[in-house]
C-alpha positions as CSV (number, residue, x, y, z in Angstrom):
1,M,26.4,-36.8,84.4
2,S,24.6,-33.8,83.1
3,D,27.1,-33.0,80.2
4,V,26.1,-36.6,79.0
5,K,22.3,-35.9,79.5
6,D,22.7,-32.6,77.6
7,S,24.7,-34.1,74.9
8,S,22.1,-37.3,74.6
9,T,19.2,-34.7,74.5
10,G,20.9,-32.4,72.0
11,N,21.2,-35.7,69.8
12,L,17.5,-36.3,70.2
13,D,16.5,-32.8,69.0
14,D,18.8,-33.0,66.0
15,G,17.0,-36.3,65.1
16,D,13.8,-34.7,65.2
17,I,14.6,-32.2,63.3
18,V,16.3,-34.3,60.4
19,T,12.6,-36.4,60.6
20,D,10.8,-33.6,60.5
21,T,12.7,-32.4,57.3
22,V,12.3,-35.5,55.8
23,K,8.9,-35.8,56.2
24,E,8.3,-32.3,54.6
25,A,10.3,-33.3,51.9
26,G,8.3,-36.4,51.2
27,A,5.0,-34.3,51.5
28,I,6.2,-31.8,48.8
29,I,7.2,-34.7,46.6
30,S,4.0,-36.6,46.9
31,D,2.2,-33.1,46.2
32,H,4.4,-32.4,42.9
33,A,3.8,-35.8,41.6
34,R,-0.1,-35.5,42.3
35,D,0.1,-32.4,40.5
36,D,1.7,-33.9,37.6
37,H,-0.7,-36.7,37.6
38,D,-3.6,-34.0,37.5
39,H,-2.2,-32.2,35.0
40,D,-1.5,-35.4,32.3
41,E,-5.2,-36.5,33.2
42,A,-6.3,-32.9,32.0
43,E,-4.3,-33.1,29.0
44,E,-5.5,-36.3,28.1
45,K,-9.1,-35.4,28.5
46,F,-9.0,-31.9,26.7
47,G,-6.1,-32.4,24.3
48,H,-4.0,-29.3,25.3
49,E,-2.7,-28.0,28.4
50,P,-5.5,-26.1,30.7
51,Q,-5.7,-22.5,30.0
52,Q,-7.2,-19.7,32.0
53,E,-10.8,-19.3,31.3
54,V,-11.4,-16.4,28.4
55,E,-14.3,-14.6,27.2
56,S,-15.6,-16.6,24.1
57,H,-18.1,-14.4,22.5
58,P,-17.3,-13.0,18.8
59,G,-16.2,-10.1,20.0
60,A,-13.4,-11.3,22.0
61,H,-11.3,-12.8,19.0
62,H,-8.6,-10.4,17.9
63,T,-6.2,-10.3,15.5
64,S,-2.5,-9.4,15.5
65,L,-3.3,-6.0,14.5
66,G,-5.2,-5.6,17.7
67,L,-8.6,-5.2,15.9
68,S,-11.3,-8.0,16.3
69,N,-12.1,-10.0,13.2
70,T,-15.3,-8.3,12.5
71,K,-13.4,-4.7,12.7
72,L,-10.9,-6.0,10.6
73,A,-13.4,-7.6,8.1
74,M,-15.4,-4.0,7.9
75,W,-12.0,-2.3,7.3
76,L,-11.3,-4.3,4.4
77,F,-14.7,-4.0,3.1
78,L,-14.8,-0.4,3.2
79,G,-11.4,-0.3,1.6
80,S,-12.8,-2.0,-1.5
81,E,-15.6,0.4,-1.6
82,C,-13.0,3.4,-1.7
83,L,-11.6,1.6,-4.7
84,L,-15.0,1.4,-6.3
85,F,-16.0,5.0,-5.5
86,G,-12.6,6.1,-6.8
87,G,-13.0,4.7,-10.1
88,L,-16.5,6.2,-10.3
89,I,-15.5,9.5,-9.3
90,S,-12.4,9.4,-11.9
91,T,-14.7,8.4,-14.7
92,Y,-17.1,11.3,-13.8
93,M,-14.2,13.6,-13.8
94,L,-13.1,12.4,-17.2
95,Y,-16.9,12.9,-18.7
96,R,-18.2,15.7,-17.1
97,N,-17.4,18.0,-20.0
98,R,-19.1,15.9,-22.7
99,Q,-22.7,16.9,-22.2
100,G,-23.4,16.6,-26.0
101,S,-26.3,18.7,-27.0
102,G,-28.4,18.4,-23.7
103,P,-28.4,20.6,-20.7
104,G,-25.1,21.0,-18.4
105,P,-24.5,21.5,-14.8
106,D,-24.7,25.1,-15.2
107,Q,-28.5,24.8,-15.9
108,L,-29.2,22.0,-13.8
109,W,-27.7,22.2,-10.3
110,D,-29.8,23.9,-7.5
111,I,-26.8,24.3,-5.1
112,P,-29.1,25.3,-2.2
113,F,-31.2,22.4,-2.2
114,T,-28.3,19.9,-2.7
115,S,-26.4,21.8,0.3
116,A,-29.6,21.5,2.6
117,S,-29.8,17.8,1.7
118,S,-26.1,17.1,2.1
119,F,-26.7,19.0,5.6
120,V,-29.0,16.6,6.6
121,L,-26.9,13.4,5.6
122,L,-24.1,15.2,7.7
123,M,-26.3,15.7,10.5
124,S,-27.1,11.8,10.3
125,S,-23.5,11.4,11.3
126,L,-23.8,13.2,14.6
127,T,-27.0,11.1,15.5
128,M,-25.0,7.9,14.8
129,V,-21.9,9.0,17.0
130,L,-24.6,9.4,20.0
131,A,-26.2,5.8,19.2
132,V,-22.7,4.4,19.4
133,S,-22.1,6.1,22.6
134,A,-25.4,4.8,24.3
135,A,-24.3,1.5,23.1
136,N,-21.2,1.7,25.0
137,R,-23.0,2.9,28.0
138,K,-25.4,-0.2,27.6
139,D,-28.2,2.3,27.2
140,D,-30.8,0.3,24.8
141,R,-33.5,2.9,24.9
142,N,-31.1,5.8,23.5
143,V,-29.6,3.2,20.8
144,K,-32.7,2.5,19.5
145,L,-33.8,6.3,19.4
146,W,-30.7,7.6,17.8
147,L,-30.7,4.8,15.4
148,I,-34.3,5.3,14.3
149,V,-33.5,9.3,14.0
150,T,-30.2,8.5,12.0
151,A,-32.4,6.3,9.6
152,T,-34.8,8.9,9.0
153,L,-32.3,11.5,8.1
154,G,-30.9,9.1,5.8
155,G,-34.4,8.6,4.4
156,L,-34.9,12.4,3.9
157,F,-31.3,12.6,2.0
158,V,-32.5,9.8,-0.4
159,A,-36.0,11.3,-1.0
160,G,-34.1,14.5,-1.7
161,Q,-32.0,12.7,-4.4
162,V,-35.0,11.1,-6.0
163,Y,-36.7,14.3,-6.3
164,E,-33.5,15.8,-7.8
165,F,-33.2,13.1,-10.4
166,T,-36.6,13.6,-11.4
167,T,-36.4,17.1,-11.8
168,F,-33.0,16.6,-13.9
169,Y,-35.0,14.1,-16.2
170,R,-37.9,16.7,-16.8
171,E,-35.4,19.2,-17.9
172,G,-34.2,16.8,-20.5
173,L,-31.3,15.1,-18.7
174,G,-31.9,11.3,-19.4
175,Y,-29.3,8.7,-18.3
176,T,-28.6,7.8,-21.9
177,D,-28.5,11.6,-23.4
178,S,-24.6,12.0,-22.8
179,L,-21.4,10.7,-21.3
180,F,-21.8,13.3,-18.5
181,A,-25.3,12.3,-17.7
182,S,-24.5,8.5,-17.5
183,S,-21.6,9.1,-15.1
184,F,-23.2,11.7,-13.1
185,Y,-26.3,9.3,-12.2
186,T,-24.1,6.0,-12.0
187,L,-21.9,7.8,-9.5
188,T,-24.8,9.5,-7.4
189,G,-27.3,6.8,-7.8
190,F,-24.6,4.4,-6.7
191,H,-24.1,6.5,-3.4
192,G,-27.7,6.5,-3.1
193,V,-27.9,2.9,-3.1
194,H,-25.1,2.8,-0.5
195,V,-27.5,4.8,1.7
196,S,-30.3,2.9,1.4
197,V,-28.3,-0.5,2.4
198,G,-27.2,1.7,5.4
199,I,-30.9,2.5,6.2
200,I,-31.8,-1.3,6.1
201,M,-28.8,-2.1,8.3
202,L,-29.8,0.7,10.8
203,M,-33.3,-0.4,11.0
204,A,-32.3,-4.2,11.3
205,T,-30.1,-3.3,13.8
206,M,-32.4,-1.6,15.9
207,G,-35.0,-4.3,15.8
208,M,-32.3,-6.8,16.8
209,V,-31.4,-4.5,20.0
210,A,-35.1,-4.1,20.6
211,K,-35.8,-7.8,20.9
212,N,-32.2,-8.6,22.4
213,K,-31.0,-11.0,19.4
214,I,-27.7,-9.5,19.0
215,S,-25.0,-12.3,19.8
216,G,-21.8,-11.0,21.0
217,D,-20.5,-7.6,22.0
218,K,-23.7,-5.5,21.2
219,A,-21.8,-2.2,21.2
220,E,-19.4,-3.5,18.7
221,T,-22.3,-4.4,16.3
222,V,-23.6,-0.7,16.7
223,E,-20.1,0.5,15.9
224,M,-19.8,-1.6,12.7
225,V,-23.0,-0.1,11.3
226,G,-21.4,3.1,12.5
227,L,-18.4,2.8,10.6
228,Y,-20.5,1.9,7.3
229,W,-22.6,4.9,7.7
230,H,-19.6,7.3,8.5
231,F,-18.0,5.9,5.2
232,V,-21.1,6.9,3.1
233,D,-21.3,10.3,4.7
234,V,-17.7,10.9,3.9
235,I,-17.8,9.7,0.3
236,W,-20.7,12.4,-0.2
237,I,-18.7,14.8,1.0
238,I,-16.2,14.3,-1.9
239,I,-19.1,13.7,-4.3
240,F,-20.6,16.9,-3.4
241,T,-17.3,19.0,-3.6
242,L,-16.1,17.4,-7.1
243,V,-19.5,17.3,-8.9
244,Y,-21.5,20.8,-7.2
245,L,-19.0,23.0,-6.1
246,I,-15.9,22.8,-8.7
247,P,-17.3,24.0,-12.1
248,A,-16.5,21.9,-14.8
């Protein structure tokens, strides 16, 4: 009799196990069906599969090259500027010996003065780096300070260039006096315009930082202005070397 009871008890346990298994399987199927239903509702509502939440500010959009759209646009712009300055520098190198009856570089250049002016401009690259570094640290106070210092140094360079042009004109080098004069004034004056545009960009960025009106990544905005400013400085190194230091 005991054996029969044990056997019946075992059958009851097996039945309970089977019942529990069936219930668990039904629950899994029910949960899966509910997930599919929620997924379909989300897809009908949004028109696509639900994605993980991502940062939506402008700096978050990246190209396949790993650069943000803003950086890629700036690099493309600077590439086009390289072609433009390349043409102006080539033109000056072709015409620098065509001085006509007017004064030449050996009578005009004031190398110490131009070297000092160039040093001021190159120092502005250092202050621009400090501004970008402060922006990465979210230190708005130092960002504004270094942007103002950079713009001031750029303004001193432009003032020195205006003084130099005025001196050359008084010594008899007008814009239309010779091919040398035309190519020189065009090349260096065009660079001076770029420096002036850079000063405007620096002051505008400083004002936007002060009023907290920069949308998106503030550090990236300051970095883009820095890229332009460094480009202007590098171009001047090339111009200063070819125009002032290498004799015609």
